[in-house]
C-alpha positions, 0 to 999 in steps of 0.5 A: 623572818629570815634565819641563816645558819654557818652559810658558806659559799665556796668558788674554785679560786675564792670562799666569799662566805665562810660562816655567816650567821643572822637573824632578820626580823620582819620590817628590818631594813638592813644595809650591808657594808664592806670592801669589794670582794667580801661577799655582800653580793653573794650573800644576797644571791644565796639568800634568793637561791640564785647561788647555791650555798656550798653549806649551811641552812636558811630559813624563810619564816618556818620554810628551810629554803636550802632544803633541795625539796623547796619550791625555789619559785615560790621563794623568788616570789616571796623575796624579789631582787633588784640588781645592779644592772636593771635587768630589763627586757630591752623589746618590752616597753616599760609597763609590759617589763612590769606586766609580764611577771605578773601575769606569768608568775602571779596568774593576773589577768592583762587588765589586773597587770596593767592596772598594778603596773601603773599604780607601781609607776606612779609610786616611783614617779615614772607614770609617763614612762609607761610606753617608753622603752628602756633604751629611751629612759636613763639609768636611774628611770630604768633602776626605778622600773626595776624596783617597781618590777620587783614590788609588783610580784608583792614580795615579803622581802626585797634584796637590793644589790648595789642599786646605785652603783651602775648610775651617774652621780646625778641619777643616784638621788633619785633612786635612793628616794625611792628606796627610803620611800620603801623603807618607810613602808615596812618591807623588809629589806636588805641593801648592798651599798658602798654609799655610807651616808645612805646606809646611815640614813636608810636602814635599822641595822647595819652588816659590816662583811669582812674575813668571810663573816658578818664581821660587826653588826648593829645599829647605824649610830654604833657601827659609824659612830662607835664600832667595837672592832679594829677592821671596822673602825678602819673601814668607816674611817677608810683607813689605809694602814701601813705597818713597819717593825725595826728589829736591829740598830742597822736596820735597812732604812732606805728599804724603809723609805721605799716601802713608805713611797709605795705605801703612799703612791697606793693610797694616793696620798697627797705629795706634801702629806707624804713628804711629812710622813717620811720626815716624821717617821725619821725624826721620831725613829731614827733621831729620837727612839733607836739611839736609846736602845740596845736591842731594839724592837719598834713598831710604827703603824700608819693609818691615812684617813682618805676622807680627812686627808690625815695621817695617825701615827703611832710608834711602840717600842721596848726597854725602859720608860722614856718620854722623848716629847721631854727629854729627846734631842731637842732639834730633832724634836723641834723638827718633828713638833713642826710637822705634827699635832697631838704628840703624846707620850704614854707608857703601859705596864703589859704590853711587850712595847710599853713605850707608845708615841702617838701623833697626827700629821696633816 
C-alpha cells in the first residue's frame, strides 16, 4: 500500500504539486490524467524518489520513504519505473539490458538473470529479439523491453510515465496490450497517460490532476461518465471555454468580436462553426437581451467540444423574467433559431443573473 500526505513539489518557477493526498491499495491499477503541466510525471518521480519532495510524506507499506534515513535503492527495487523514452543502453543487446540490473542489484548469477530475462521477453512477445541491439528494433518494441527490464526486478509497484507518448500511433497498441496483461496480474500500477480510452479500459481508479492536487478521483465510470466537478467535466469532454461579460449599454462589441476571433483561432475551431458562434452571440446578446435592460449585466459562456466539433452556449443576465424564445424580436429570433439547436430559456430564483438562455451550435 502507498500513502501520500500533503505532498508538495516546488521548482524555482513553478509548483506542479501543491497538496497531493492519496491512498493506493495493493492491486490497484490507477491511471493519472490531466493536461500537460499538471504534475502527473512529477508525482510519479516523487513516488520513486527521482525527485525530492519539497514537503509532505510518502509511505510504502510501513516504511516512510521520505524519511532521510530511508534506503532509496531498496525503495526503487520495490517500485519500478518505466519512462517515456525507454532508457535502454544502446551498446547492450536486448537480453543484456534485462540481465545486468538483475546481476548488479539483485545478485543473481548470469544464468539466473538470462533465464528470467528470456521468460519476460516471452511474456512481452519479444524472445526472438533477445540478441538485437536497441537501434535494431522499433519504438514499441523498445518500450516492451523496458517493461520487461522493470519486471525483472520483481517490484511490488510499477510506475509507467506516459508509456506510449513517444511512440508512433501504429506502435501504441502493442505496448498497451502488454500493460493490459500486467494489469490483470494483480500488480499495483500507476500510469500517467493522455489516452482516455486506454485509461478507461485499464484501470480500476482514475486520478484527475489539476491545480496542483488530485482534483477528482473515482472509478473510470464516475470520472468519464459522471464527473462531479466542472474542470473535470471540461477536461473529459475536451472543452475549450470562452467567457464574456457585458456590463453597459455601449459595450465594445467590435472588441468582443476580436476576442471571439482569437478564441476560435487558438482552438482551431472550424470556420463555419466560428461564423455561427459570432452570429448566435450577436443575435442573442445585442439584438435580443441588451435592448430590454436599463443597467445590463450579461455573462456569456462558450464551451467548444473538440471531439464533437460543437459549441454549447449559455447566456445569463439580470433583470425581470423575459423568455426571449417567445417574446423576442421575430426576425432576430428567426435567424438565431436557424443556426442553433436545443434552445431553452430558464429562470432561477437565487442567482444574481436569473435569466438563462442555453443552446448548442454545430
